[in-house]
C-alpha positions as CSV (number, residue, x, y, z in Angstrom):
1,M,4.2,-36.9,131.0
2,E,2.9,-34.1,129.0
3,S,-0.3,-35.0,127.3
4,K,-0.7,-34.4,123.5
5,S,-3.7,-32.3,122.3
6,F,-4.6,-32.4,118.6
7,C,-7.6,-30.7,117.2
8,K,-9.6,-32.8,114.8
9,V,-10.3,-30.7,111.6
10,S,-12.5,-32.9,109.6
11,A,-15.5,-34.9,110.8
12,D,-15.9,-36.7,107.3
13,P,-16.0,-40.5,108.1
14,T,-14.3,-41.2,104.8
15,V,-11.1,-38.9,105.7
16,A,-8.4,-40.1,108.0
17,Q,-6.3,-37.6,109.9
18,L,-2.7,-38.0,110.8
19,F,-0.8,-35.6,113.1
20,V,2.8,-35.2,112.0
21,D,5.6,-33.5,113.9
22,P,8.3,-31.2,112.2
23,V,10.6,-34.2,111.4
24,G,7.9,-36.1,109.6
25,K,7.1,-38.5,112.4
26,I,3.3,-39.6,112.9
27,Q,2.4,-38.6,116.6
28,E,-1.3,-39.4,116.6
29,I,-4.2,-40.6,114.4
30,S,-7.8,-39.9,114.2
31,D,-10.3,-42.5,115.6
32,N,-11.4,-43.5,112.1
33,A,-7.9,-43.9,110.6
34,A,-7.2,-47.4,111.6
35,Q,-10.4,-48.6,110.3
36,I,-9.9,-46.6,106.9
37,L,-6.3,-47.5,106.4
38,R,-6.8,-51.1,107.6
39,I,-3.7,-50.8,109.7
40,S,-3.3,-50.4,113.4
41,S,-2.2,-47.3,115.2
42,K,0.8,-49.2,116.6
43,E,2.1,-49.7,113.0
44,M,1.8,-45.9,112.4
45,V,2.5,-43.9,115.3
46,G,6.2,-43.0,115.7
47,K,7.0,-43.8,112.0
48,H,7.8,-41.3,109.2
49,L,5.2,-40.7,106.5
50,D,7.4,-42.3,103.9
51,G,7.8,-45.2,106.0
52,V,4.1,-46.0,106.0
53,F,3.2,-44.7,102.4
54,S,4.4,-44.6,99.0
55,A,3.9,-41.6,96.8
56,L,2.0,-42.1,93.4
57,P,3.2,-42.1,90.8
58,S,6.6,-43.3,91.6
59,L,8.4,-40.7,89.5
60,S,6.9,-37.7,91.1
61,D,8.6,-35.6,93.8
62,N,8.6,-37.2,97.2
63,F,5.7,-35.1,98.6
64,L,5.9,-37.2,101.8
65,S,9.2,-35.6,102.7
66,M,9.2,-32.6,105.2
67,R,11.6,-30.9,102.8
68,F,8.9,-31.0,100.1
69,I,6.1,-29.9,102.6
70,M,8.3,-26.9,103.9
71,K,9.0,-25.8,100.4
72,N,5.2,-26.0,99.4
73,P,3.2,-24.7,102.2
74,L,0.2,-24.6,100.0
75,C,-0.6,-28.3,99.3
76,P,-0.5,-29.0,95.6
77,Q,-3.7,-30.8,94.1
78,D,-3.9,-34.4,92.9
79,L,-1.5,-36.1,95.3
80,F,-2.0,-39.8,96.0
81,V,-0.4,-42.3,98.2
82,K,-0.8,-46.1,98.6
83,M,0.2,-48.2,101.7
84,K,3.7,-49.6,101.5
85,R,2.6,-53.0,102.9
86,D,-0.4,-55.0,101.6
87,T,-3.7,-54.5,103.6
88,Q,-6.6,-56.6,104.0
89,D,-8.0,-55.1,100.8
90,S,-5.5,-53.9,98.3
91,A,-8.2,-52.7,96.0
92,I,-9.0,-49.7,98.4
93,A,-5.4,-48.8,99.4
94,I,-5.1,-45.7,97.4
95,F,-5.7,-42.5,99.1
96,R,-5.9,-38.8,98.1
97,F,-3.1,-37.0,100.2
98,S,-3.3,-33.4,101.4
99,Y,-2.1,-31.4,104.3
100,S,-3.0,-28.2,106.2
101,H,-0.9,-25.4,107.6
102,W,1.3,-25.9,110.7
103,S,-0.6,-25.7,114.0
104,A,0.4,-25.2,117.6
105,C,-0.6,-27.6,120.3
106,N,0.7,-28.7,123.8
107,S,3.4,-30.8,122.3
108,G,4.6,-28.2,119.9
109,Q,4.1,-27.7,116.2
110,H,2.3,-30.3,114.2
111,L,0.9,-30.7,110.7
112,C,-2.5,-32.3,110.0
113,V,-2.4,-34.7,107.0
114,F,-5.6,-35.9,105.3
115,L,-6.1,-39.1,103.6
116,C,-9.3,-39.5,101.6
117,L,-10.3,-43.0,100.8
118,Q,-10.6,-43.7,96.9
119,T,-13.4,-45.9,96.1
120,V,-16.2,-45.8,93.7
121,Q,-18.5,-44.4,96.4
122,N,-16.1,-41.5,97.3
123,P,-17.3,-37.9,96.2
124,I,-13.9,-37.3,94.5
125,V,-14.1,-40.5,92.6
126,Q,-17.6,-39.6,91.7
127,Q,-16.4,-36.4,90.2
128,F,-13.9,-38.1,88.2
129,L,-16.4,-40.6,86.9
130,S,-18.9,-37.8,86.0
131,L,-16.5,-36.7,83.3
132,Y,-17.2,-40.0,81.4
133,K,-20.9,-40.3,82.5
134,T,-21.7,-37.1,80.4
135,D,-20.2,-38.5,77.3
136,D,-23.0,-38.4,74.5
137,R,-21.8,-41.9,73.2
138,P,-22.4,-45.2,75.0
139,L,-19.4,-45.6,77.4
140,V,-18.2,-47.9,80.0
141,L,-15.2,-47.8,82.3
142,L,-13.3,-51.0,82.8
143,N,-10.7,-52.1,85.5
144,A,-7.5,-53.8,84.6
145,D,-9.4,-57.2,84.9
146,R,-12.0,-55.7,82.5
147,T,-14.7,-55.5,85.2
148,I,-17.2,-52.7,84.8
149,I,-16.6,-49.8,87.4
150,S,-18.8,-47.1,85.8
151,Y,-21.1,-46.6,82.7
152,N,-23.4,-43.8,81.3
153,A,-27.1,-44.0,80.4
154,H,-26.4,-44.5,76.7
155,F,-24.5,-47.6,77.7
156,L,-27.6,-48.9,79.5
157,S,-29.8,-48.2,76.4
158,I,-27.8,-50.4,74.1
159,L,-28.3,-53.1,76.6
160,N,-32.1,-52.7,76.4
161,F,-32.0,-51.3,79.8
162,I,-31.3,-54.6,81.7
163,D,-31.2,-54.7,85.6
164,E,-28.2,-52.5,86.6
165,D,-27.4,-55.2,89.2
166,K,-26.3,-57.3,86.3
167,V,-24.0,-54.7,85.0
168,L,-21.7,-53.2,87.7
169,N,-18.7,-55.1,88.7
170,R,-19.3,-57.7,86.0
171,R,-16.8,-58.6,83.3
172,L,-17.8,-56.9,80.0
173,Q,-17.1,-60.1,78.2
174,E,-20.1,-61.8,80.1
175,L,-22.5,-59.3,78.7
176,L,-21.5,-60.0,75.1
177,D,-23.2,-62.3,72.7
178,E,-21.5,-65.8,72.4
179,K,-20.2,-65.3,69.0
180,Y,-17.8,-62.6,70.6
181,G,-16.7,-64.6,73.6
182,D,-13.2,-63.7,73.5
183,P,-11.8,-63.9,77.1
184,F,-9.7,-60.7,76.4
185,P,-11.5,-58.7,73.8
186,F,-9.2,-55.6,74.1
187,N,-5.7,-56.9,73.6
188,F,-5.4,-55.4,70.3
189,E,-2.7,-58.0,69.1
190,K,-3.2,-57.5,65.4
191,K,-2.9,-53.7,65.7
192,T,0.2,-54.0,68.0
193,A,1.9,-56.4,65.4
194,Y,1.1,-54.1,62.7
195,I,2.6,-51.1,64.5
196,K,5.8,-52.9,65.2
197,N,6.2,-54.3,61.9
198,I,5.9,-50.8,60.4
199,S,8.5,-49.7,62.7
200,R,10.9,-52.4,61.6
201,R,10.2,-51.6,57.8
202,S,10.8,-47.8,58.2
203,R,14.1,-46.9,56.5
204,G,13.6,-43.6,55.1
205,P,16.0,-40.6,55.3
206,W,15.7,-38.3,58.3
207,K,15.5,-34.5,58.1
208,T,17.3,-32.6,60.7
209,L,15.4,-29.9,62.3
210,F,18.1,-29.1,65.0
211,S,21.6,-30.3,65.7
212,F,24.3,-29.2,68.1
213,P,27.1,-28.7,67.4
214,A,26.5,-29.5,63.7
215,F,24.5,-26.5,62.9
216,V,26.7,-23.5,61.8
217,N,23.9,-20.9,62.6
218,A,22.9,-22.7,65.9
219,G,21.8,-19.2,67.3
220,R,19.1,-18.7,64.6
221,A,17.7,-22.3,65.3
222,I,17.7,-21.5,69.0
223,S,15.6,-18.3,68.4
224,S,13.2,-20.2,66.3
225,F,12.5,-23.2,68.5
226,F,13.6,-22.4,72.0
227,I,11.7,-20.2,74.3
228,K,13.5,-17.3,76.0
229,S,12.1,-16.0,79.2
230,S,13.1,-14.6,82.6
231,N,12.6,-18.3,83.8
232,T,14.7,-20.1,81.4
233,E,18.2,-19.9,80.0
234,I,19.6,-21.5,76.7
235,R,23.1,-21.4,75.8
236,A,25.0,-23.0,73.0
237,K,28.9,-22.6,73.0
238,Q,31.1,-25.7,73.9
239,R,28.0,-27.5,75.4
240,F,24.2,-26.9,74.8
241,I,22.6,-26.0,78.0
242,M,19.0,-25.7,79.0
243,N,18.2,-24.4,82.5
244,T,15.3,-23.1,84.5
245,L,16.3,-20.1,86.7
246,D,13.3,-20.6,89.2
247,N,14.1,-23.8,91.0
248,Q,11.5,-23.2,93.6
249,T,8.4,-23.3,91.4
250,S,6.4,-26.5,90.9
251,L,5.3,-25.2,87.5
252,P,7.1,-27.0,84.5
253,F,8.6,-24.3,82.1
254,I,8.6,-25.0,78.4
255,A,12.1,-24.5,77.1
256,F,11.4,-25.7,73.5
257,A,8.4,-25.7,71.3
258,K,8.2,-26.8,67.7
259,A,5.0,-27.6,65.6
260,I,5.6,-31.1,64.2
261,N,2.6,-33.0,62.9
262,F,3.0,-36.3,64.5
263,S,0.2,-37.9,62.8
264,N,2.2,-37.7,59.5
265,Q,5.8,-37.7,60.8
266,D,8.3,-40.0,62.6
267,L,10.5,-38.5,65.3
268,E,14.1,-39.0,66.5
269,I,15.6,-37.2,69.4
270,Q,19.2,-38.0,70.5
271,M,20.9,-36.2,73.5
272,H,24.4,-36.9,74.9
273,F,24.8,-35.6,78.5
274,A,26.3,-36.1,81.8
275,L,23.6,-36.8,84.6
276,A,23.4,-34.4,87.5
277,K,21.5,-35.5,90.6
278,G,18.1,-34.1,90.8
279,C,17.8,-33.5,87.0
280,E,14.4,-33.8,85.8
281,M,12.9,-33.3,82.3
282,A,9.8,-34.2,80.2
283,I,9.7,-34.6,76.4
284,A,6.1,-34.0,75.6
285,L,4.0,-34.5,72.2
286,G,1.0,-32.3,72.8
287,H,-1.5,-29.8,71.8
288,P,-0.6,-26.1,71.1
289,V,0.2,-24.1,74.3
290,S,0.2,-20.4,74.6
291,G,2.6,-19.1,77.1
292,K,5.9,-20.0,78.8
293,H,4.2,-22.5,81.1
294,S,1.0,-24.6,81.1
295,L,-1.3,-25.1,83.9
296,T,-3.0,-27.8,81.9
297,Y,-0.4,-30.3,81.3
298,N,-2.0,-33.0,79.4
299,P,-0.1,-34.0,76.3
300,A,-1.1,-36.7,74.1
301,Y,2.4,-38.5,74.8
302,S,5.0,-37.7,77.2
303,V,8.4,-39.0,78.4
304,D,9.3,-38.3,82.1
305,L,12.9,-38.4,83.0
306,K,14.4,-38.0,86.5
307,Y,17.8,-38.8,87.9
308,S,18.8,-39.5,91.6
309,D,20.9,-42.5,92.0
310,Q,19.7,-44.0,88.7
311,L,17.9,-42.8,85.7
312,Y,14.0,-43.2,85.9
313,C,11.9,-43.0,82.5
314,Q,8.2,-43.4,82.3
315,I,6.0,-43.1,79.1
316,F,2.6,-41.5,79.5
317,R,-0.2,-41.6,77.2
318,K,-2.2,-38.5,77.9
319,A,-2.4,-38.8,81.8
320,A,-2.1,-42.6,81.9
321,P,1.2,-44.3,82.7
322,M,2.0,-46.8,80.2
323,H,5.5,-48.2,80.6
324,S,8.5,-47.4,82.7
325,G,12.2,-48.5,83.2
326,T,15.4,-47.5,85.1
327,Y,19.1,-47.3,83.9
328,Q,21.9,-47.6,86.6
329,P,25.0,-46.0,85.3
330,L,28.2,-48.1,85.9
331,K,30.2,-45.0,87.2
332,K,29.0,-41.6,88.7
333,N,29.0,-38.7,86.2
334,L,28.9,-41.2,83.5
335,S,27.9,-39.6,80.1
336,I,24.6,-41.0,78.8
337,C,23.4,-41.3,75.2
338,L,19.6,-41.1,75.2
339,L,17.6,-41.9,72.1
340,L,14.0,-41.3,71.9
341,K,12.2,-42.6,68.7
342,K,8.6,-42.3,67.7
343,I,7.8,-44.4,64.7
344,G,4.1,-44.0,64.0
345,P,2.5,-44.7,67.4
346,Y,5.5,-46.8,68.6
347,L,7.5,-45.0,71.2
348,T,10.9,-46.4,72.3
349,I,13.5,-44.8,74.8
350,S,17.1,-46.1,75.1
351,A,20.0,-45.2,77.3
352,N,23.5,-46.4,75.8
353,D,21.9,-48.7,73.6
354,A,19.8,-50.3,76.5
355,V,16.0,-50.0,76.0
356,L,14.3,-48.4,79.0
357,A,10.7,-48.3,78.0
358,E,8.6,-48.9,74.9
359,Y,4.9,-48.6,74.1
360,A,2.9,-49.4,70.9
361,D,-0.5,-47.4,71.1
362,P,-3.3,-49.4,69.4
363,N,-5.5,-46.3,69.5
364,P,-3.1,-43.5,68.5
365,V,-3.7,-39.9,69.4
366,V,-3.7,-37.9,66.3
367,D,-4.6,-34.4,64.9
368,M,-4.3,-31.2,67.1
369,Y,-3.8,-33.2,70.2
370,A,-0.3,-34.3,69.0
371,S,0.8,-31.3,66.9
372,F,3.5,-29.7,69.0
373,L,7.0,-31.1,70.3
374,Y,7.8,-29.6,73.9
375,F,10.6,-29.9,76.3
376,Y,9.7,-29.1,80.0
377,L,12.4,-28.4,82.6
378,W,12.6,-28.7,86.3
379,K,15.2,-27.8,88.8
380,Q,18.7,-28.9,87.6
381,P,20.2,-27.7,84.2
382,I,20.6,-30.1,81.3
383,S,24.0,-30.0,79.8
384,M,24.5,-31.8,76.6
385,S,27.6,-32.3,74.3
386,T,25.4,-33.2,71.3
387,F,21.6,-32.8,70.8
388,S,19.7,-33.4,67.7
389,I,16.0,-33.4,66.5
390,K,15.1,-35.2,63.2
391,I,11.8,-36.1,61.4
392,R,10.6,-38.0,58.5
393,P,7.4,-38.9,56.6
394,T,5.8,-41.9,58.6
395,L,4.8,-45.2,56.7
396,F,2.1,-45.6,59.5
397,N,-1.4,-45.8,58.2
398,I,-4.0,-45.7,60.8
399,D,-7.0,-46.4,58.5
400,K,-5.2,-49.5,57.1
401,M,-4.5,-50.5,60.7
402,E,-8.1,-50.4,61.5
403,R,-8.9,-53.0,58.9
404,E,-6.2,-55.4,60.3
405,E,-8.5,-55.9,63.5
406,A,-12.2,-55.6,63.0
407,H,-13.4,-54.6,66.4
408,V,-17.2,-55.4,66.0
409,L,-19.4,-56.9,68.8
410,A,-23.0,-57.3,70.0
411,F,-24.5,-57.9,73.3
412,K,-26.6,-60.8,74.7
413,S,-29.6,-58.6,75.6
414,N,-29.6,-57.0,72.1
415,P,-28.1,-59.3,69.6
416,H,-29.4,-57.6,66.5
417,R,-27.6,-54.3,66.8
418,F,-23.7,-54.2,66.1
419,F,-21.3,-51.9,67.3
420,R,-17.8,-50.8,66.6
421,Y,-15.9,-49.8,69.8
422,Y,-12.9,-47.4,70.7
423,A,-11.0,-48.5,73.7
424,E,-8.7,-45.9,75.3
425,P,-6.3,-46.4,78.3
426,V,-7.0,-44.0,81.2
427,N,-5.6,-43.2,84.6
428,A,-8.5,-43.8,86.9
429,L,-7.0,-42.5,90.3
430,N,-3.6,-43.9,89.6
431,R,-4.9,-47.2,88.4
432,P,-4.9,-48.5,84.9
433,A,-8.4,-48.4,83.5
434,L,-10.0,-48.6,80.0
435,A,-12.7,-46.3,78.7
436,V,-14.7,-47.9,75.8
437,R,-16.9,-46.1,73.7
438,F,-19.4,-47.7,71.2
439,F,-20.5,-46.8,67.8
440,Q,-23.7,-48.4,66.2
441,I,-23.0,-49.9,62.7
442,P,-25.9,-49.2,60.2
443,I,-27.5,-52.6,59.0
444,H,-28.3,-53.1,55.3
445,H,-32.0,-54.0,54.7
446,E,-33.1,-54.7,51.3
447,K,-35.9,-52.1,51.3
448,K,-33.6,-49.5,53.0
449,E,-30.5,-50.2,51.2
450,R,-30.2,-46.7,49.8
451,D,-30.7,-45.1,53.3
452,A,-27.9,-47.4,54.9
453,A,-25.6,-46.6,52.1
454,L,-26.2,-43.0,52.7
455,L,-25.4,-43.4,56.4
456,L,-21.9,-45.1,55.5
457,F,-21.2,-42.1,53.3
458,E,-22.2,-39.7,56.1
459,E,-19.8,-41.7,58.4
460,A,-17.1,-41.2,55.9
461,R,-17.5,-37.4,55.8
462,A,-17.6,-37.3,59.5
463,H,-14.4,-39.3,59.5
464,I,-12.7,-36.8,57.2
465,K,-13.9,-33.8,59.4
466,E,-12.5,-35.5,62.6
467,N,-9.2,-36.5,61.0
468,F,-8.5,-33.5,58.6
469,C,-5.1,-32.9,60.0
470,R,-3.6,-36.1,59.0
471,K,-3.2,-38.2,55.9
472,I,-6.3,-40.3,55.3
473,D,-6.2,-43.5,53.4
474,L,-9.3,-43.2,51.0
475,H,-9.1,-46.7,49.8
476,S,-9.7,-47.9,53.4
477,I,-12.6,-45.4,53.8
478,A,-14.2,-46.8,50.6
479,H,-13.7,-50.3,51.9
480,R,-15.8,-49.1,55.1
481,C,-18.5,-48.1,52.6
482,C,-18.6,-51.3,51.0
483,V,-17.8,-50.0,47.6
484,S,-14.8,-49.9,45.1
485,Y,-12.5,-46.9,45.3
486,V,-13.6,-45.4,42.1
487,H,-17.3,-45.8,43.0
488,F,-16.7,-44.2,46.3
489,L,-15.1,-41.1,44.9
490,R,-17.9,-40.8,42.3
491,R,-20.6,-41.4,44.8
492,F,-19.1,-39.1,47.4
493,K,-19.1,-36.0,44.9
494,E,-22.6,-36.9,43.9
495,L,-24.0,-36.8,47.6
496,F,-21.7,-33.7,49.0
497,G,-20.8,-31.8,45.9
498,T,-17.1,-32.1,46.4
499,S,-14.3,-34.7,46.5
500,P,-13.1,-36.1,49.8
501,K,-9.6,-34.6,49.2
502,A,-11.1,-31.1,48.4
503,L,-13.4,-31.5,51.6
504,Q,-10.3,-32.2,53.7
505,I,-8.5,-29.3,52.5
506,A,-11.5,-27.1,53.1
507,Y,-11.6,-28.3,56.7
508,R,-8.0,-27.5,57.1
509,L,-8.1,-24.1,55.6
510,E,-11.1,-23.1,57.9
511,E,-9.2,-24.3,61.0
512,A,-6.2,-22.1,59.7
513,K,-8.4,-19.0,59.7
514,N,-9.2,-19.7,63.3
515,L,-5.6,-20.3,64.4
516,L,-4.6,-17.1,62.4
517,R,-7.1,-15.0,64.2
518,S,-5.8,-16.2,67.6
519,G,-2.5,-14.5,66.8
520,K,-0.6,-17.1,68.8
521,F,1.3,-19.1,66.1
522,K,3.5,-18.4,63.3
523,I,2.2,-19.0,59.7
524,R,4.7,-21.9,59.2
525,E,3.6,-23.4,62.5
526,I,-0.1,-23.5,61.4
527,G,0.8,-25.1,58.2
528,E,2.7,-27.8,60.1
529,M,0.0,-28.3,62.4
530,L,-2.6,-28.9,59.8
531,G,-0.7,-31.3,57.9
532,F,0.3,-29.2,54.8
533,D,3.5,-30.5,53.1
534,D,5.2,-27.1,53.4
535,E,4.6,-23.4,54.1
536,A,4.6,-22.4,50.5
537,H,2.0,-25.1,49.7
538,F,-0.2,-23.8,52.5
539,Q,0.1,-20.1,51.6
540,H,-0.8,-21.0,48.0
541,L,-3.8,-22.9,48.9
542,F,-5.0,-20.3,51.4
543,K,-4.7,-17.5,48.8
544,K,-6.6,-19.6,46.3
545,Y,-9.5,-20.4,48.7
546,F,-9.8,-16.9,50.3
547,Q,-8.3,-14.5,47.7
548,T,-5.9,-13.2,50.3
549,S,-2.5,-14.4,51.9
550,P,-2.3,-15.6,55.5
551,G,-0.2,-12.5,56.3
552,K,-2.8,-10.1,54.9
553,F,-5.5,-12.1,56.6
554,I,-3.9,-11.5,59.9
555,L,-3.6,-8.0,59.4
556,K,-7.3,-7.7,58.5
557,S,-8.2,-9.8,61.5
């Protein structure tokens, strides 16, 4: 019998190597693979890759298939897998997946697959965690069970630098003062209830941005919103068709881009189409992108749609998967009516009146991070008989919601300092996690009451600067400053020489100058992104402040 000879490529003890033949069967494994994967060689050798591992996330291409590997000889980044069966320790059963070029050996061609163990001690994980450790606010990363997996030096400082052995792998709730002994302090029940209540109450009329076949001048609307390039095709005759002409690329092409200030607007998208196998599309609410495709696909919210034998749907918040669902058509080639609604920060996806996925975000992504609507295409064309996009002013008030659920806490080791916190769901190596940032609350002392009040007004000004693109509820800001609304307006102008509303407009117009200088966006898009009611209002204010129109400013720049 001919002996096999495989060349070990990596000597890293944290990396397992699998040697795979051209049909995808594992022929041999490295000496350390069984220990790292917690599975015997007998359970792997002779089996196909996708028989031992599952690709993460579940809606991505099956990169474990030989078809994918042959089509992508250069291994894409950020591929992760997990074991199909439970191992001795499921907490470490997630691995970074990569592969080399095909190599020749005594037994023929083989592919070397690398599996890098994803644990807190792993260098790749440390690189991920370092993004949070450099944050200039006290910050802690929590697992799904709210145990601490990482933190920065600022977080240790608010704990009075207690022994670090008492921090890592502890539940955050155990470090809190007993007055804040909620066993699950980050469930945001009141916020979620407020969001869903607003969604049920929203009844205002919709404004149609695009509608096929209702629009008489569909061609003009297509030229305004849809991106024409050598890689995409848009047709609107008997049916509305969006198609990518480059089926081999792994890059998502943008077929549609429209500035919509989602902080201030609700959204409804309705599509009626017949599903084609292999059809994939993403609807994204994200930051401004320049160009026909983006290498930094990280929208505020996105909905991924993929059809094979059934329709898969998944909602993402930034890169973190929030909710998913499937729809099984009763018949092949059955037409599906897909409805996407975003009412405030409440996203719902329905297919033929059946809800596939929904997500109410208690910490909405606002401002420039959610100022554009995009359609991304892969592979098969999308052919629709009807297609409409509608918007309306939202009733959702983020400042009022913050008052519904006061998130204030203190720690056992430092009970005299109080903090507000902001908890954001993140995707920590394909596992759900929570990044929690802490903001100290100034305390009123009798002798320093004026200083404390000034700090509150400084916070109010900073809040306006950070949220100038959206509508701000000044009554809620006055409440945070512990004064009446009238007193807040008067005192704010005394301190800063301008009213809160005028300051917000000034911030918007300064940002408008930056966007105009870039030359990447139309004037009406900039007005929409920055939260102005309409283009005429934006142009009027710009000319009033800078004594020139936006168009002339572009020419001078």
